C-alpha positions in Angstrom: 0.1 73.4 48.6 -3.0 71.1 48.9 -4.4 72.9 45.8 -1.4 71.8 43.7 -1.6 68.2 45.0 -5.2 67.8 44.1 -4.6 69.5 40.8 -1.9 67.0 40.0 -4.0 64.0 41.1 -6.9 65.2 38.9 -4.6 65.5 35.9 -3.3 61.9 36.4 -6.8 60.6 36.8 -8.0 62.2 33.6 -4.9 60.9 31.7 -5.6 57.3 32.8 -9.2 57.6 31.9 -8.5 58.8 28.4 -5.9 56.1 27.9 -8.3 53.3 28.9 -11.0 54.8 26.6 -8.7 54.9 23.7 -7.8 51.1 23.8 -9.4 48.7 21.4 -11.6 46.1 23.1 -9.8 42.7 23.3 -11.6 39.8 21.7 -10.7 36.4 23.2 -9.1 34.0 20.7 -11.4 31.4 19.2 -10.4 27.8 18.4 -10.9 26.7 14.8 -12.4 23.3 14.3 -10.4 21.3 11.7 -12.5 18.8 9.9 -10.5 15.8 8.6 -10.7 15.1 4.9 -11.0 11.7 3.2 -7.5 12.0 1.9 -6.0 12.7 5.4 -8.1 9.8 6.9 -6.9 7.5 4.2 -3.3 8.4 4.7 -3.7 7.8 8.5 -5.4 4.4 7.7 -2.6 3.3 5.4 0.1 4.4 7.9 -1.7 2.5 10.7 -1.7 -0.8 8.8 1.9 -0.4 7.8 3.0 0.1 11.4 0.6 -2.4 12.9 1.7 -5.2 10.5 5.4 -4.4 11.1 6.0 -4.1 7.4 9.0 -1.9 7.7 10.8 -4.5 9.8 10.0 -7.1 7.1 11.7 -5.0 4.3 8.6 -3.7 2.5 9.0 0.0 1.7 6.2 2.5 2.5 6.0 3.6 -1.2 5.4 0.1 -2.5 2.8 -0.7 0.2 1.0 2.6 -0.6 0.9 1.8 -4.3 -0.4 -1.8 -3.6 -3.1 -0.8 -1.1 -4.3 2.0 -3.4 -4.8 -0.6 -6.2 -6.6 -2.9 -3.7 -9.2 -0.2 -2.9 -9.6 0.9 -6.5 -10.2 -2.7 -7.5 -12.5 -3.3 -4.6 -14.5 -0.2 -5.5 -14.9 -1.7 -9.0 -16.5 -4.7 -7.5 -13.9 -7.2 -8.7 -12.4 -8.1 -5.3 -13.8 -10.8 -3.1 -16.1 -9.3 -0.4 -15.1 -12.0 2.0 -11.4 -11.5 2.0 -9.1 -8.5 2.8 -5.9 -10.2 1.5 -3.3 -8.2 -0.4 -0.2 -9.9 -1.9 2.8 -7.9 -2.9 5.8 -9.0 -4.9 8.5 -6.3 -5.1 10.7 -7.1 -8.1 12.9 -4.0 -7.4 14.6 -6.4 -4.9 16.9 -9.2 -5.8 15.7 -12.8 -5.9 17.6 -13.7 -2.8 15.5 -11.3 -0.8 12.2 -12.4 0.7 10.3 -10.1 -1.6 6.7 -11.6 -1.4 4.3 -10.4 1.3 0.8 -11.6 2.1 -1.1 -9.1 4.3 -4.5 -9.3 5.9 -5.6 -5.7 5.8 -8.6 -6.0 8.1 -6.5 -7.7 10.8 -3.5 -5.4 10.0 -1.3 -8.5 10.1 1.5 -9.8 8.0 0.6 -13.5 7.2 3.7 -14.5 5.2 7.0 -13.1 3.9 8.9 -15.4 1.6 10.8 -15.8 -1.7 9.2 -15.5 -5.1 10.8 -16.2 -8.5 10.8 -14.1 -11.7 10.9 -15.1 -15.3 14.0 -16.5 -17.0 14.4 -13.7 -19.5 13.6 -11.0 -17.0 17.1 -11.1 -15.6 19.5 -13.0 -13.4 19.4 -12.3 -9.7 17.4 -9.1 -10.3 14.5 -8.6 -12.7 15.1 -5.8 -15.2 13.0 -6.8 -18.3 9.3 -7.3 -18.4 6.8 -8.3 -21.1 3.1 -9.0 -21.7 3.9 -11.2 -24.8 3.4 -14.9 -25.1 6.6 -17.0 -25.1 8.6 -14.1 -23.8 9.5 -16.0 -20.6 9.5 -12.7 -18.8 7.5 -11.5 -15.8 4.7 -9.0 -16.1 4.2 -6.2 -13.7 1.1 -4.6 -12.3 -2.2 -5.6 -10.6 -3.7 -9.1 -10.8 -6.7 -10.8 -9.4 -6.4 -14.3 -8.2 -8.8 -16.8 -9.8 -9.4 -20.5 -9.8 -7.3 -23.3 -8.4 -6.3 -26.3 -10.6 -3.7 -29.1 -10.7 -1.1 -28.9 -13.4 2.5 -30.0 -14.0 3.6 -28.2 -10.8 0.8 -29.6 -8.7 -1.7 -27.3 -7.1 -1.6 -24.0 -9.0 -3.6 -20.7 -9.0 -4.6 -18.9 -12.1 -4.2 -15.1 -12.4 -6.0 -12.4 -14.4 -3.9 -9.4 -15.2 -5.8 -6.1 -14.7 -3.4 -3.7 -16.4 -3.9 -3.5 -20.1 -0.6 -3.7 -22.0 1.4 -4.7 -19.0 -0.1 -8.0 -17.7 -3.4 -8.4 -19.5 -2.3 -11.5 -21.4 -1.5 -13.4 -18.1 -4.2 -16.0 -18.5 -3.3 -16.7 -22.2 0.3 -17.0 -21.1 -0.6 -19.3 -18.3 1.0 -17.0 -15.7 0.1 -18.7 -12.5 1.2 -19.1 -8.9 2.8 -22.5 -8.3 5.5 -24.2 -6.3 8.9 -24.9 -7.7 12.0 -26.7 -6.3 14.3 -23.9 -7.6 12.8 -21.5 -5.0 14.9 -22.5 -2.1 17.9 -21.6 0.1 19.7 -24.5 -1.6 19.4 -22.9 -5.0 20.6 -19.6 -3.6 23.6 -21.3 -2.0 24.4 -23.0 -5.3 23.7 -20.2 -7.8 23.8 -17.1 -5.8 20.2 -16.5 -6.7 16.9 -18.2 -7.0 16.0 -20.3 -10.0 13.7 -18.7 -12.6 10.3 -19.5 -14.1 8.8 -19.0 -17.5 7.2 -15.8 -16.2 5.2 -17.1 -13.2 5.6 -15.8 -9.7 6.7 -19.2 -8.4 7.1 -19.9 -4.6 8.8 -22.6 -2.5 7.0 -26.0 -2.9 6.5 -26.5 0.8 4.7 -23.2 0.9 2.7 -23.4 -2.3 -0.5 -24.9 -0.7 -0.4 -22.3 2.1 0.1 -19.4 -0.4 -2.6 -20.6 -2.8 -5.2 -21.4 -0.1 -4.7 -18.0 1.4 -4.9 -15.8 -1.7 -7.2 -17.7 -4.1 -10.6 -16.6 -5.0 -10.6 -12.9 -6.0 -7.8 -11.3 -4.0 -5.3 -8.7 -5.2 -1.7 -9.5 -6.2 0.6 -6.5 -7.1 3.9 -7.1 -8.8 5.9 -3.9 -8.3 8.7 -2.5 -10.4 9.9 1.1 -10.3 9.4 1.9 -14.0 8.3 5.3 -15.3 6.6 3.6 -18.3 4.2 1.8 -16.0 0.8 3.4 -15.5 -2.4 2.0 -14.0 -5.9 3.3 -13.6 -5.9 1.6 -10.3 -3.3 4.0 -8.8 -5.8 6.8 -8.2 -5.3 7.6 -4.5 -8.3 10.0 -4.3 -10.7 7.2 -5.5 -9.1 4.8 -3.0 -9.5 7.4 -0.2 -13.2 8.0 -1.0 -13.9 4.3 -1.0 -12.1 3.7 2.3 -13.7 6.8 3.9 -17.1 5.3 3.1 -16.1 2.0 4.7 -16.9 3.0 8.3 -15.8 -0.4 9.6 -12.2 0.6 8.7 -12.1 4.2 9.6 -14.6 4.8 12.3 -12.0 4.5 15.0 -9.5 6.7 13.1 -11.7 9.9 12.6 -9.5 12.3 14.6 -9.4 16.1 14.0 -6.2 16.2 12.0 -5.7 17.1 8.4 -2.0 16.6 8.4 -1.0 14.1 5.7 1.2 11.5 7.4 4.2 10.1 5.6 4.6 6.3 5.9 
């Protein structure tokens, strides 16, 4: 009887031994290190400013902000933007004139400085701008990227000259005297009377009581972007990869945002 017991035990022992020998050695899993790219860091950076400045609450859409800030960095890379200011101004002419469709943003401080009304040209449309021109005497607004230039005093008082940066879309701005100025027809009273703001000869006119504040804040080589959703509009300043490379090299902006995440964030 004992012989059979020991024989069975030996068989079981050998079976277990062969089973263990036949198994593959188990390699513990390794963690892969994900290195963030310039594009992912840039997307995070843009998203952070958008949230921190509470731009969604003010009515500025993520897509328009992304276009505007991309142009800002492209223009800054070209050396045309003031090194002393991080001001970006956006006028969204997709919106009606009764909307507060002008935003002035300090990108370094991630802060919305002003959100107010802005007028479009007489021949661009009634409450909403639908037609645009780069031609003299067209009395229409011109879309695209501008750089703010010198301040002067004209028929509307303190005014700010603009240089259009998009050839074929707003490059005649200085010849057309397209400037930022105050105008009485940019007011709640005009909206109440007409159901819309008054209109300019193509200038992005603002309320007279805010004109000095607007001009003092944005003068001297800052970026103004007049947005319109138009499939005909193109700009060399809308290259996101160039903007991302420039922003990535600016360690003062991105040093605190270099986290190991390559996911592109949607703003």
